[in-house]
C-alpha positions in Angstrom: 52.4 -27.2 29.1 49.5 -25.9 31.6 46.0 -25.0 30.3 42.5 -23.9 31.3 39.4 -25.8 30.3 35.6 -25.3 30.7 33.2 -27.6 30.9 29.9 -27.0 31.3 30.6 -24.1 33.2 33.6 -25.5 35.6 36.8 -24.3 34.6 39.9 -26.9 35.3 43.7 -26.5 35.1 45.1 -29.2 32.8 48.8 -29.8 32.7 50.3 -32.1 30.0 52.6 -34.1 32.1 54.0 -37.1 29.1 52.6 -37.4 25.3 54.2 -40.9 24.6 53.0 -43.8 24.2 49.9 -42.1 25.6 48.8 -38.5 26.8 49.3 -38.3 30.6 47.9 -35.2 32.3 47.1 -33.8 35.5 43.3 -32.4 35.7 43.2 -30.1 38.9 45.9 -32.6 40.5 44.7 -35.9 39.6 46.5 -37.7 37.0 44.5 -39.0 34.2 46.1 -41.4 31.0 44.7 -41.0 27.5 44.7 -43.1 24.9 43.4 -43.0 21.0 43.1 -47.3 20.5 41.5 -46.3 17.0 40.9 -43.4 14.8 37.2 -44.6 13.0 36.6 -41.8 11.2 38.0 -37.7 11.3 35.4 -36.7 13.9 35.6 -40.4 15.4 37.5 -42.5 18.1 37.7 -45.6 20.2 39.5 -43.7 23.2 40.7 -44.8 26.8 40.3 -43.1 29.6 41.5 -43.9 32.9 41.3 -47.7 31.7 37.4 -47.5 30.4 36.9 -48.1 26.9 34.9 -45.2 24.9 33.8 -44.2 21.6 33.8 -40.7 21.1 33.0 -38.0 18.7 34.2 -34.5 18.3 33.1 -31.0 16.7 35.5 -28.4 16.9 33.9 -24.8 17.0 36.7 -21.8 17.3 37.9 -22.0 20.7 35.4 -24.5 21.5 35.0 -28.5 21.1 31.8 -30.2 21.3 32.5 -34.0 22.6 29.8 -36.7 22.7 31.1 -39.6 25.0 29.3 -42.0 27.0 26.1 -40.9 26.4 26.7 -37.3 26.4 27.7 -34.0 25.3 29.7 -31.8 26.7 31.2 -28.5 25.1 34.3 -28.1 26.2 36.4 -24.8 25.8 40.2 -24.3 26.0 41.5 -20.9 27.4 44.6 -19.5 26.2 46.8 -18.2 28.9 47.4 -15.0 27.3 43.7 -13.8 27.5 44.0 -14.1 31.3 46.3 -10.7 31.0 43.2 -9.1 29.2 40.4 -8.4 31.3 38.2 -7.8 28.6 38.9 -11.3 26.7 37.4 -12.7 29.6 33.7 -11.8 30.1 30.9 -11.5 28.1 27.4 -10.3 27.8 25.7 -12.6 25.3 25.0 -16.0 25.4 24.6 -17.3 21.8 24.2 -20.8 20.0 26.9 -22.8 18.5 25.1 -24.2 16.6 21.2 -24.0 15.1 18.6 -25.6 17.2 15.5 -24.6 19.1 15.3 -23.6 22.9 13.3 -26.4 24.8 13.8 -24.7 28.3 14.8 -21.5 30.0 16.2 -21.7 33.5 15.9 -18.2 34.5 13.7 -14.7 33.6 14.8 -10.8 32.6 15.8 -9.2 35.7 17.5 -12.6 37.5 20.3 -12.3 39.2 22.6 -15.4 37.6 26.0 -16.6 39.2 28.8 -17.7 36.6 28.3 -21.1 35.6 24.3 -21.3 36.6 21.9 -22.8 33.9 20.5 -20.3 31.5 18.7 -22.2 28.9 18.4 -25.9 27.1 18.5 -25.9 23.4 18.2 -29.1 21.5 20.4 -29.6 18.4 21.1 -32.4 16.4 18.8 -34.5 18.8 20.8 -33.8 21.7 19.6 -31.3 24.1 22.7 -29.0 25.7 22.3 -26.9 28.7 24.0 -23.6 28.3 25.8 -21.9 31.0 26.0 -18.3 32.4 29.4 -17.1 31.1 29.7 -15.0 34.4 28.1 -13.6 37.1 25.3 -10.8 36.1 21.5 -9.8 35.8 19.6 -11.3 32.8 19.2 -8.3 30.5 17.0 -10.2 27.3 15.8 -13.3 26.4 16.3 -13.2 22.6 15.1 -17.0 22.1 11.9 -18.4 23.3 11.2 -22.2 23.4 10.0 -24.2 20.4 11.4 -21.5 18.0 14.2 -23.0 15.7 17.4 -20.6 15.8 20.7 -20.4 13.5 23.6 -20.8 14.2 25.4 -17.9 16.2 22.0 -16.6 17.0 22.0 -14.7 20.6 19.7 -16.5 22.6 20.3 -14.4 25.8 21.9 -11.1 27.0 23.8 -10.3 30.4 24.2 -6.8 32.3 26.5 -6.2 35.2 24.9 -6.6 38.7 24.5 -3.5 40.4 25.2 -3.6 44.2 
């Protein structure tokens, strides 16, 4: 089985090669072994990745999973391979908040041209700072949330429009 994962704006191809006794997968042609040593709670586990032991927390959120591991927070997006057949499902004009929080830094301004994966805004939520990236290339159309103003889950933070050549 092959899937695409997007982590902090970088997409990787992941192929699952074995499931027992451990998960063995190929990430961009590099073999990785992942084993869950102990499930501490519904969202927290002790896992081993490539021989290193970690305590990891996960919070599913639609097609994304928020992962806290090794003192860092990652948002992992899982792409459905069938979506690649539908171009309208691939790009979005909106960068929205997956959880409530506050903008702590804007990395761009209205009218700026951005590439897919460029840092757009840093938010703080649950005492964690998370950088949100451009889902596609375009031009910053609007900034909907200013720094130091609280927002709710699902709030639109920044809008993109297509770049004009």
